[in-house]
RORO-225095 format. One line per field, with one value per residue: residue in one letter; x, y, z of N, C-alpha, C, CB in turn; residue number from 0. Coordinates in steps of 0.1 Angstrom, whole numbers, plus 2048, in hexadecimal, padded with zeros to 3 digits. Glycine has a CB too. Layout:
N
type = [A:...]
n.xx = [X:...]
n.yy = [Y:...]
n.zz = [Z:...]
ca.xx = [X:...]
ca.yy = [Y:...]
ca.zz = [Z:...]
c.xx = [X:...]
c.yy = [Y:...]
c.zz = [Z:...]
cb.xx = [X:...]
cb.yy = [Y:...]
cb.zz = [Z:...]
seq = [NUM:...]
//
This chain:
276
type = [M:G:D:V:R:P:R:S:A:A:V:P:H:R:K:A:D:T:T:A:M:P:P:G:D:D:A:G:P:F:V:Y:M:P:W:P:A:G:G:D:D:R:H:L:H:L:G:V:N:L:S:D:R:T:V:P:L:R:P:G:S:P:H:V:L:S:P:G:D:L:V:V:L:G:T:V:A:P:V:G:D:L:A:E:E:V:A:F:F:R:V:P:R:F:L:L:D:V:P:E:E:T:L:G:C:A:R:V:I:R:V:S:G:S:N:G:L:A:E:C:V:S:L:L:L:S:A:L:A:R:T:S:L:S:R:D:S:A:V:G:R:R:L:G:L:N:T:A:D:L:V:A:L:L:L:N:D:V:Q:E:A:V:G:A:G:D:P:A:D:P:A:H:D:L:L:R:R:V:Q:T:H:I:Q:E:N:L:A:D:S:S:M:S:P:D:S:I:A:R:A:H:H:I:S:V:R:Y:L:H:K:L:F:R:S:S:G:T:T:V:G:A:W:I:R:Q:H:R:L:A:A:C:R:L:E:L:R:R:H:R:R:S:V:A:V:V:A:Q:S:W:G:F:T:S:P:S:H:F:S:R:V:F:R:Q:T:Y:G:L:S:P:K:Q:W:Q:N:S:V:L]
n.xx = [808:812:81B:810:815:819:828:842:84E:83E:832:81E:821:83C:846:860:862:859:85F:858:858:86F:864:858:868:871:869:856:832:81D:82A:82B:827:837:841:833:842:85F:861:84C:83B:824:809:7F3:7EB:7DB:7D0:7CC:7BD:7CD:7C8:7B7:7A6:79C:7AC:7C0:7C7:7DE:7F2:7DD:7CB:7AD:7A3:79A:79C:788:78C:798:78E:798:7AB:7AD:7C9:7CD:7E2:7F4:811:811:823:82F:826:818:7FB:80A:7F9:7ED:7EE:7FF:7F9:808:7FA:7FD:7F6:7F0:7E3:7C9:7A8:79B:796:7AF:7AD:797:7A0:7B8:7BE:7B0:7B7:7B3:7A1:785:77C:767:76C:75A:742:738:747:75F:765:76E:786:793:798:7A5:7BD:7C5:7CE:7E3:7F6:801:80D:826:833:842:84D:852:847:82D:816:816:814:7FE:7ED:7F1:7E9:7CD:7C6:7C9:7B5:79C:7A3:7A0:786:77A:785:778:75A:762:768:74E:73E:74E:74E:734:721:6FD:6EA:6CC:6CA:6BD:6CD:6E4:6DE:6D6:6F3:6FD:6EE:6F2:710:70E:701:71A:72A:720:721:73A:74A:741:74C:73F:733:72B:72D:717:705:701:6F3:6DB:6D3:6CB:6B8:6C1:6D2:6EF:6FE:6F8:6FE:71B:71C:714:72C:73E:736:73D:759:767:766:754:761:77B:76F:766:77B:78D:781:77F:799:7A3:793:7A0:7B7:7B0:7AB:7C3:7D6:7CD:7D6:7CB:7C4:7CE:7E0:7D6:7BC:7B4:7AF:79F:788:77C:778:78A:793:7AC:7CC:7E1:7DA:7D1:7E5:7F7:7E4:7E4:7FB:800:7EE:7F3:810:81E:826:806:810:828:81B:80A:820:82A:81A:81D]
n.yy = [7F3:80B:80C:7F5:7F2:7F5:810:809:7F3:7D3:7D9:7EF:810:820:834:83F:83D:855:866:871:854:84F:850:833:823:806:803:815:815:805:7FB:7EA:7F4:808:82A:847:858:873:87A:87C:87E:87E:879:867:860:842:834:81B:80D:7F5:7EA:7DC:7EE:80B:82B:849:85F:86A:874:887:891:89A:885:869:845:828:804:7F7:80C:826:83F:85D:871:884:897:89C:893:878:87D:882:87B:862:84B:829:815:817:812:81E:824:82E:83C:83E:85D:85A:842:847:852:869:88B:8A4:8BA:8B3:89F:8A9:8BF:8B8:8B2:8A0:881:86D:84B:835:812:7FE:7F6:7EE:7F8:806:7F4:7DE:7E8:7EE:7D3:7C6:7D9:7D6:7B6:7B9:7CC:7BA:7AA:79D:7A5:7A0:7B9:7B6:7A0:790:78B:79B:7B5:7B5:7B4:7CC:7DA:7D7:7DC:7F7:800:7FC:80B:823:822:824:83D:84D:84B:857:873:879:87D:890:8A7:8A7:8B8:8C0:8A4:8A6:8BC:8C7:8CF:8BE:8A7:8A5:8A9:891:87F:888:881:866:860:867:857:83F:843:845:83A:847:85A:872:87F:89B:8BD:8C8:8B3:8A4:8B5:8B6:89F:89F:8B7:8D0:8F1:8F5:905:906:8EB:8E9:8FD:8EE:8DA:8EB:8F0:8DB:8DB:8D8:8D2:8CA:8BE:8B7:8A6:88E:88A:880:869:85C:854:845:830:826:822:80C:7F8:7F7:7EC:7CD:7C5:7BC:7CA:7E1:803:819:80B:80A:824:82D:821:82B:844:855:868:86E:85F:86B:880:875:862:87B:887:872:86B:886:885:86B:869:858:849:839:820:81C:81A:807:7F0:7F1:7E1:7C8]
n.zz = [802:7FB:811:82A:848:868:87A:886:87C:880:897:8AC:8AA:8BB:8D8:8D2:8B7:8A7:891:86F:858:83C:819:80E:820:831:84D:851:84F:835:823:808:7F2:7D6:7D9:7CC:7B0:7B2:7CA:7D9:7F6:802:81B:82F:84E:861:880:893:8B1:8C3:8DC:8F9:907:90F:901:904:8E7:8EB:90A:91E:906:8F6:8E5:8E4:8E4:8DF:8E0:8C1:8B4:89D:88F:87E:870:85F:84B:85F:86F:887:8A1:8C1:8E4:8DF:8E4:8EC:8E5:8CD:8AC:891:869:84F:835:810:7FF:7E4:7E0:7E9:7E4:7EF:7EE:7F5:805:814:82A:82F:83F:855:87C:88B:886:897:894:897:89E:89E:891:86F:84E:85B:871:864:859:86F:87B:867:866:880:882:86B:87B:88A:876:864:846:826:811:7FA:7EF:7DD:7E8:7FD:7EE:7E2:7F8:803:7EF:7F0:80D:809:7F8:809:81D:811:80A:824:82B:818:821:839:831:828:83D:84A:839:82C:832:83A:83A:836:826:806:7F6:7F8:7F7:7DB:7D1:7D5:7C6:7AD:7AC:7AF:796:786:78B:785:767:762:74A:738:71D:710:726:739:748:740:736:74D:75F:750:754:76B:76F:772:774:760:76F:78C:790:790:7A2:7B9:7BB:7C1:7DB:7EA:7E8:7D2:7AC:790:777:787:798:787:77A:790:79B:782:77D:794:78D:77C:781:793:783:770:783:77D:768:74F:737:721:727:719:70F:726:730:71D:722:739:736:72D:713:705:706:70A:71B:72D:73B:743:758:767:771:77F:792:7A0:7A3:793:771:75C:758:763:77B:778:773:78C:79E:797]
ca.xx = [800:81A:818:807:81A:81A:834:84C:84B:834:82A:819:829:840:849:86E:861:854:863:854:863:871:85D:85D:86F:86A:866:849:823:815:83B:82A:826:83E:83C:833:84E:85F:862:83C:83B:817:802:7E8:7EE:7D2:7D5:7C4:7C1:7CF:7C5:7AA:7A4:79B:7B7:7BF:7D1:7ED:7ED:7D5:7C5:79D:7A1:798:79A:784:792:793:78E:79E:7AD:7B6:7D1:7D0:7F0:7FB:815:810:82B:82D:829:809:7FB:810:7F0:7EB:7FA:7FE:7FD:80B:7F6:800:7E9:7EA:7DC:7BF:7A0:799:79E:7BB:7A6:78D:7A6:7C5:7BB:7AC:7C2:7AF:792:785:773:763:76E:74E:73D:738:757:76B:768:776:78F:79B:79D:7B2:7C8:7CB:7D5:7EE:7FE:807:813:834:832:84C:849:858:840:821:80D:819:814:7EE:7E6:7F6:7DE:7BE:7C2:7CB:7A8:795:7A4:798:774:777:785:76B:751:765:767:742:73D:757:74C:72B:715:6F1:6E3:6C0:6CA:6B8:6DC:6EF:6D7:6D8:6FE:6FF:6E8:6FB:71D:709:701:725:734:718:725:749:752:73B:754:738:72D:732:722:706:6FD:6FD:6E9:6D0:6CC:6C4:6AD:6C3:6D7:6FD:705:6F3:707:726:71C:714:737:746:732:745:768:76D:760:74A:76A:780:76A:764:789:792:77A:782:7A9:7A0:78D:7AA:7C5:7B2:7AA:7D4:7DD:7C8:7E0:7C3:7C4:7DE:7DD:7CC:7B1:7AC:7AA:78F:77B:779:772:791:794:7B8:7D3:7EE:7D6:7CE:7F2:7FB:7DD:7E4:80A:7FE:7E6:7FA:81E:821:81B:7FF:819:830:80F:806:82B:82F:813:81C]
ca.yy = [800:815:80A:7EE:7EA:802:81A:803:7E5:7CD:7DB:7FB:81B:826:843:843:83D:861:86F:86A:84F:854:849:823:81D:7FB:804:818:80D:806:7FF:7E3:7FD:814:839:852:85F:87F:878:881:879:885:86E:867:858:83B:830:811:809:7E6:7E5:7D6:7F8:81B:832:857:860:86F:87B:895:891:896:87C:85A:83A:81B:7F8:7F5:819:82B:84F:864:87A:88D:899:89E:882:870:881:888:871:85B:83C:81E:807:818:80E:827:81F:839:83C:84A:863:859:836:84A:85D:874:899:8A7:8C5:8AD:898:8AF:8CB:8B4:8B0:891:87C:85D:842:82A:807:7F5:7F1:7F1:7F9:808:7E8:7D6:7ED:7EB:7C5:7C3:7DF:7D1:7AD:7BF:7D2:7B1:7A1:7A3:7A1:7A3:7C3:7B2:794:791:78B:7AD:7C1:7B3:7B6:7DB:7E4:7D3:7E2:806:802:7F9:818:82D:822:82C:84E:855:84B:860:87E:87E:87E:89C:8B1:8A6:8C0:8BE:89B:8A9:8C3:8C1:8CE:8B5:898:8A5:8A9:880:878:88E:879:857:860:867:849:835:847:849:837:84B:865:87C:885:8A9:8C4:8CA:8A4:8A1:8BF:8B6:892:8A3:8C0:8DB:8F8:8F0:911:902:8E1:8F1:902:8E2:8D2:8F3:8EF:8CF:8DF:8D1:8D5:8BE:8B9:8AF:899:887:884:876:85C:852:850:83C:824:824:81E:800:7EE:7F4:7E0:7C2:7C3:7B7:7D2:7E8:80F:81E:808:80D:831:831:818:832:850:85F:869:872:858:872:889:868:864:886:88B:865:872:892:881:861:86B:84F:846:830:814:81C:815:7F8:7E7:7F1:7D7:7B8]
ca.zz = [800:7FC:81F:832:855:874:877:88D:875:880:8A2:8AF:8AF:8CA:8DB:8CD:8AA:8A3:886:863:84F:82D:80F:809:82C:835:85A:84D:849:828:816:7FE:7E3:7D3:7DC:7BE:7AB:7B2:7DB:7E0:803:80B:823:838:85C:865:88C:89C:8C1:8C3:8EA:8FC:90E:907:903:8FC:8DC:8F0:915:91C:8F9:8F7:8DC:8EE:8D8:8E5:8DC:8B9:8AC:891:892:871:871:853:843:869:873:896:8AA:8CE:8EE:8DC:8E9:8E6:8E1:8C1:89E:885:85C:847:828:805:7FA:7D7:7DC:7EC:7DD:7F7:7ED:7FC:80B:820:836:830:849:862:883:893:886:89B:88C:8A1:895:8A7:887:85F:84A:866:878:85B:857:87C:87B:85C:866:88D:87D:864:884:893:86F:85E:837:81E:808:7EC:7EA:7D6:7F2:806:7E5:7E1:804:806:7E7:7F2:814:805:7F4:814:825:807:80B:830:82A:811:82D:845:82B:828:84E:84F:832:821:835:83F:82F:833:81B:7FB:7E9:7FC:7F1:7CB:7CA:7DA:7BB:7A2:7B0:7B0:789:780:790:77A:75C:75C:73E:72A:719:70F:734:73C:74F:739:735:75C:760:74A:758:778:76B:77A:769:762:777:796:791:794:7B3:7C2:7BF:7C7:7EA:7EC:7E3:7C5:7A3:789:776:78D:79F:77E:778:79B:79D:775:781:79F:788:76F:78B:79C:778:76D:788:77C:75C:746:72B:71D:72E:710:711:733:72F:716:726:744:72F:726:702:701:70C:70E:724:73B:740:749:762:773:779:786:7A0:7A8:7A2:787:765:75F:74F:770:787:773:775:79C:7A3:791]
c.xx = [808:81F:80E:80C:81D:828:845:84B:83E:82F:826:825:82F:847:856:86F:859:854:85B:85B:861:865:864:866:869:866:857:839:821:822:838:827:82F:83A:83D:83F:851:862:857:83E:82D:80E:7F9:7EB:7E0:7D5:7CB:7C6:7C0:7C7:7B9:7A2:7A5:7A9:7B7:7C9:7E0:7E8:7E7:7C9:7B4:79C:7A0:796:795:78F:78F:78E:797:7A0:7B4:7BC:7D4:7DC:7FB:803:814:81E:829:82B:818:80E:803:806:7E9:7F3:7F5:803:7FB:805:7F8:7F5:7E5:7E5:7CD:7B5:796:79E:7A4:7B7:79E:794:7B0:7C7:7B4:7B6:7BD:7A1:790:77F:770:765:765:746:740:748:761:771:770:784:79B:7A0:7AA:7BE:7D1:7D3:7E3:7FA:806:80C:81C:833:83F:849:84E:850:831:816:80B:812:802:7E9:7E5:7E8:7D0:7BC:7C1:7BC:79E:796:79D:78D:772:77A:77C:760:755:765:75A:73E:743:754:73E:71F:708:6ED:6D2:6C2:6CA:6C7:6E7:6E9:6D6:6E8:6FF:6F9:6EB:707:71A:709:70E:72E:72C:71D:731:74D:74B:744:74F:732:72F:727:717:6FE:6F8:6F3:6DD:6CA:6C5:6BA:6B1:6CD:6E8:704:701:6FC:711:728:719:720:73F:741:739:754:76D:765:759:757:776:77C:768:773:791:78F:77D:791:7AA:79B:797:7B4:7BE:7B1:7BB:7D6:7D9:7D1:7D9:7C1:7D0:7D9:7D5:7C2:7AA:7A8:79E:785:774:777:77D:795:7A5:7C5:7DF:7E8:7D3:7DD:7F6:7F3:7DE:7EE:807:7F9:7EE:80C:826:81C:811:806:821:823:810:816:82D:824:813:81E]
c.yy = [80D:812:803:7E8:7F9:807:814:7F5:7E0:7CD:7E7:805:81F:82F:847:842:847:868:867:861:854:84E:83C:81C:810:7FC:80F:810:80D:806:7F3:7E8:807:822:841:859:86C:883:87F:878:87C:879:870:85C:853:837:829:80D:7FD:7E1:7E1:7E1:807:826:83F:856:862:875:884:897:88F:88C:86F:84F:82E:80E:7F8:802:821:839:850:86E:882:88C:899:88F:882:872:884:87B:869:84E:82F:812:80C:817:815:820:82C:835:844:84E:860:84B:838:854:866:87F:89D:8AF:8BE:8AA:89F:8BA:8C5:8AE:8A0:88E:86D:859:839:81B:7FC:7EE:7F2:7F0:7FB:7FB:7DD:7D9:7EE:7DF:7C4:7CB:7D8:7C4:7B0:7C3:7C6:7A5:7A9:79D:7A6:7AD:7BD:7A5:796:793:79A:7B3:7BF:7B6:7C3:7E0:7E3:7D8:7F3:808:7FF:806:822:82E:82B:839:854:854:855:86F:883:881:890:8A8:8B1:8B1:8B6:8B2:8A0:8B6:8C4:8C3:8C3:8A4:899:8A2:897:87B:87D:885:86A:859:860:85B:83E:838:84A:846:83C:858:874:884:892:8AE:8C6:8C0:8A2:8AC:8BD:8AA:894:8B1:8CD:8E2:8F3:8FB:90A:8F1:8E4:8F7:8F6:8DD:8DC:8F4:8E4:8CE:8D8:8D6:8C8:8B7:8AF:8A4:890:880:87C:86A:852:84B:847:82E:81E:81C:80F:7F9:7EB:7EC:7CF:7BE:7B8:7BD:7DE:7FA:818:818:809:81A:835:82C:824:842:85C:85E:86A:869:861:880:87E:869:870:888:880:86A:87B:88F:877:862:85E:84D:83C:820:812:813:807:7E9:7E6:7E4:7C9:7AF]
c.zz = [801:80C:827:840:85C:873:87E:889:879:891:8A5:8AE:8B9:8C8:8D4:8BE:8A6:899:877:85C:841:825:80F:816:830:844:85B:84B:83A:81F:80C:7F1:7E1:7D2:7CE:7BC:7B1:7C1:7E0:7EC:80D:80B:82A:847:862:873:88F:8AA:8C2:8D3:8ED:905:909:90A:8FD:8F2:8E3:901:918:911:8FC:8EE:8E1:8E1:8E3:8DA:8CB:8B0:8A6:892:883:873:869:84C:851:870:884:89C:8B7:8D8:8EE:8E4:8E1:8E0:8D3:8B5:894:872:858:838:81C:801:7E9:7D4:7E3:7E6:7E2:7F2:7F7:808:818:82B:838:83D:853:86B:885:890:88D:896:893:899:89C:89F:879:85B:855:870:86D:859:862:87E:870:863:87A:889:875:86F:88A:887:86A:851:831:814:7FC:7EA:7E6:7E0:7F7:7FB:7E3:7EB:806:7FC:7EC:803:814:7FE:7FD:81D:821:80B:818:830:821:81B:837:83D:828:835:851:845:829:827:839:835:830:82A:813:7F1:7EF:7F5:7E2:7C8:7CE:7CC:7AF:7A4:7AD:79E:783:782:787:76C:759:74E:735:729:717:71A:736:744:74F:735:745:760:75B:74F:764:77A:777:771:769:76E:786:799:795:7A3:7BB:7C5:7C5:7D7:7F1:7ED:7DB:7B9:798:782:77A:797:795:77B:781:799:78E:779:78B:795:780:779:792:78F:772:776:788:770:74E:737:72C:726:726:70E:71C:736:729:71D:735:73F:72C:716:6FC:708:711:71D:732:743:746:757:76C:779:781:794:7A7:7A7:796:77C:767:75B:75D:779:783:775:782:7A1:7A0:79D]
cb.xx = [7F5:811:818:801:828:816:82E:84A:857:836:82F:811:825:847:84A:878:85D:855:875:850:864:881:85D:86A:86D:872:874:84C:815:80A:851:822:819:843:847:828:84D:853:871:82C:848:80D:809:7D9:7F7:7D1:7D8:7C5:7B8:7E1:7C8:7AC:7AB:78B:7C2:7C1:7CE:7F4:7F2:7E0:7CC:793:7A9:786:7AC:770:78B:78C:78A:798:7B7:7B0:7D9:7CF:7EF:7F1:829:80C:82F:820:82F:803:7EB:819:7E2:7E6:7FC:808:7F6:819:7EA:807:7EA:7F3:7E5:7C2:79A:79D:796:7C6:79B:785:7A9:7C8:7B2:7A2:7C5:7AF:78D:782:779:752:77E:743:734:732:75A:765:75A:770:78A:793:790:7AF:7C2:7BF:7CD:7E8:7F5:7FA:80D:843:825:851:84E:869:841:81E:812:82C:820:7E9:7EA:809:7DE:7BA:7C8:7D9:7A5:799:7B0:797:76C:77C:793:765:752:775:76D:73A:74B:769:757:726:711:6E8:6E5:6B8:6CE:6A8:6E6:6F0:6C7:6D3:70B:6F4:6DB:6FE:721:6F5:6F9:72A:732:707:71F:753:754:72A:75A:731:731:737:722:704:709:70A:6ED:6D0:6D7:6D0:69B:6C9:6D5:705:6FD:6E0:708:725:711:70E:73D:747:723:743:771:76B:769:73B:76B:785:75D:75E:791:78E:768:782:7B1:791:780:7B1:7CB:7A7:7A0:7DF:7DE:7B8:7EF:7B8:7B4:7E2:7E9:7CF:7B0:7B3:7B2:78B:781:784:766:79C:78B:7B8:7D7:7F6:7C9:7CB:7FA:7F9:7D0:7E7:815:7F4:7D6:7F3:824:821:820:7F1:824:836:7FD:802:836:82B:80A:829]
cb.yy = [800:824:812:7E4:7DE:7FE:82D:805:7D9:7BF:7D7:7FB:823:81F:845:83A:832:867:86F:871:83F:850:84F:824:827:7EE:80A:81D:815:815:7FC:7DA:803:812:840:85F:861:883:87F:87E:880:892:868:861:862:832:83A:806:80E:7E3:7EE:7C8:7F6:824:82B:865:86C:87F:87C:8A0:885:8A1:87D:85A:835:81A:7EB:7EF:821:827:854:867:877:89B:8AA:8A6:87E:85F:888:892:87A:858:838:818:803:821:7FE:834:813:83C:83C:846:875:85D:827:84B:859:873:8A4:8AF:8CD:89F:88B:8B5:8D8:8AC:8BC:893:87A:857:83D:82C:803:7FD:7F3:803:806:813:7E4:7D6:7F7:7EE:7BA:7CB:7F4:7CE:7A7:7CB:7DC:7AC:798:79F:7A9:798:7D2:7B0:78A:786:782:7B5:7C1:7A7:7B0:7E0:7E1:7C0:7DC:809:7FB:7ED:81D:82A:80F:829:853:84C:83E:85C:87E:876:870:899:8B2:895:8C9:8CB:887:8AA:8C7:8C9:8E1:8B4:895:8B6:8B5:879:878:89E:87B:853:86B:872:844:837:84F:841:829:84D:862:879:87E:8B3:8CB:8D2:894:8A0:8CA:8B8:886:8A5:8B8:8D8:90A:8F0:923:903:8D9:8FA:90F:8D7:8CB:900:8ED:8C8:8E1:8C2:8DE:8C6:8BE:8B6:89A:88F:88F:878:85E:85C:85B:845:826:835:82D:7FC:7F6:7FE:7E4:7C2:7BC:7B6:7DA:7E8:816:820:7FF:809:838:82B:804:830:856:862:879:880:84C:87A:893:854:864:891:88F:856:879:89B:879:851:869:845:843:834:81A:830:81D:7FC:7EA:803:7DB:7B5]
cb.zz = [80A:7F8:822:82A:852:885:880:89C:878:879:8AC:8BE:8AE:8D3:8EA:8D3:8A6:8A9:887:85C:84F:825:803:7F9:838:832:861:843:84F:825:81F:801:7E1:7CA:7E7:7BF:79C:7AE:7E4:7D6:80A:803:82C:82F:868:85C:896:896:8CC:8C1:8F2:903:915:90F:8FD:906:8D1:8E3:919:919:8F0:8F5:8D3:8FD:8CE:8E2:8E6:8BD:8B2:884:8A3:865:874:858:839:873:86C:894:8A6:8CE:8FF:8C7:8EA:8F0:8F0:8C2:898:889:855:848:829:7F9:7FD:7CD:7E0:7F5:7D4:802:7E9:7F4:7FF:81C:836:820:844:861:891:8A4:876:8A6:881:8A6:894:8AF:888:85C:840:871:87E:84F:853:887:879:84B:864:899:875:85B:88E:8A1:867:866:82F:818:80B:7EB:7F5:7CD:7FD:809:7D5:7DE:80E:800:7D9:7EF:81C:7F9:7EA:81A:826:7F9:80D:83B:824:801:832:84E:821:820:858:84F:82C:81F:829:840:834:840:819:7F6:7E8:810:7F6:7C4:7CF:7EA:7BB:7A2:7BF:7BB:785:783:7A3:779:75A:763:73B:72A:70F:709:73F:72E:750:72D:72D:767:759:73C:759:783:76D:789:76A:753:773:794:787:78D:7B7:7BD:7B4:7C0:7EC:7E4:7ED:7C5:79E:77B:775:792:7A7:773:776:7A8:7A0:763:786:7AB:781:765:79B:7AB:76B:76D:796:77A:764:74C:729:705:733:706:70D:73F:72B:706:72D:74E:73A:72E:6FC:705:703:6FE:71D:733:737:740:75E:76F:76F:77E:79E:7A3:7B2:789:758:75A:73F:777:786:75F:76E:7A6:7A0:783]
seq = [0:1:2:3:4:5:6:7:8:9:10:11:12:13:14:15:16:17:18:19:20:21:22:23:24:25:26:27:28:29:30:31:32:33:34:35:36:37:38:39:40:41:42:43:44:45:46:47:48:49:50:51:52:53:54:55:56:57:58:59:60:61:62:63:64:65:66:67:68:69:70:71:72:73:74:75:76:77:78:79:80:81:82:83:84:85:86:87:88:89:90:91:92:93:94:95:96:97:98:99:100:101:102:103:104:105:106:107:108:109:110:111:112:113:114:115:116:117:118:119:120:121:122:123:124:125:126:127:128:129:130:131:132:133:134:135:136:137:138:139:140:141:142:143:144:145:146:147:148:149:150:151:152:153:154:155:156:157:158:159:160:161:162:163:164:165:166:167:168:169:170:171:172:173:174:175:176:177:178:179:180:181:182:183:184:185:186:187:188:189:190:191:192:193:194:195:196:197:198:199:200:201:202:203:204:205:206:207:208:209:210:211:212:213:214:215:216:217:218:219:220:221:222:223:224:225:226:227:228:229:230:231:232:233:234:235:236:237:238:239:240:241:242:243:244:245:246:247:248:249:250:251:252:253:254:255:256:257:258:259:260:261:262:263:264:265:266:267:268:269:270:271:272:273:274:275]
//
């Protein structure tokens, strides 16, 4: 996962281990995937309480974690006198599809690990924290990718809880319906703000206003999800880069390669080769 192990190898984060690991360091978490080219070290920290008791994140902290609870630290490195019972995983941003502005500014987000998807993530990370796997093994790389996908799903849920607004707001409901429509039609290269607005009986101007209220644009949201779909399919190695790009609505191979590299730090071919 660029990283699927806690910060002190296969054991929880320790007080003596408080500095950020360099990209790709085996002692850091999620080291089963190469880091993006160009020294891109953007990442998010995700912790899990491994103990059977409730613990504060650090002495005197108002953030208290029950057994199995998760904590998201955005782009803030877990430094200081942290609870030894909490194992931290460093997740490369290029493997996630959560907008930087949504979680990047959040200092601490606690997520209950007692039910739903969060419980699945908690159980998996707790097991990984006690397991040592070779970063060079096919099993390790595959486990890293799959765990990163699961973490990405969780963070998308967290993203909605953090910044989605009032679910009872009609605009909020409309935005969710528009986003669902876009996801269902990502492969349609002719999809545009005009066609999306017509499908929902709203003006193009109001469509853009809806997406601005969520901190993004229509075009950026479509591009983000098309790229994510391409990234997942490329790792299966069943089709060429050009065919994958075209199947997800990209009409220009050169444009696809450029925005893929800008987003993930690797060319589509480099990404495909890195997950062999």
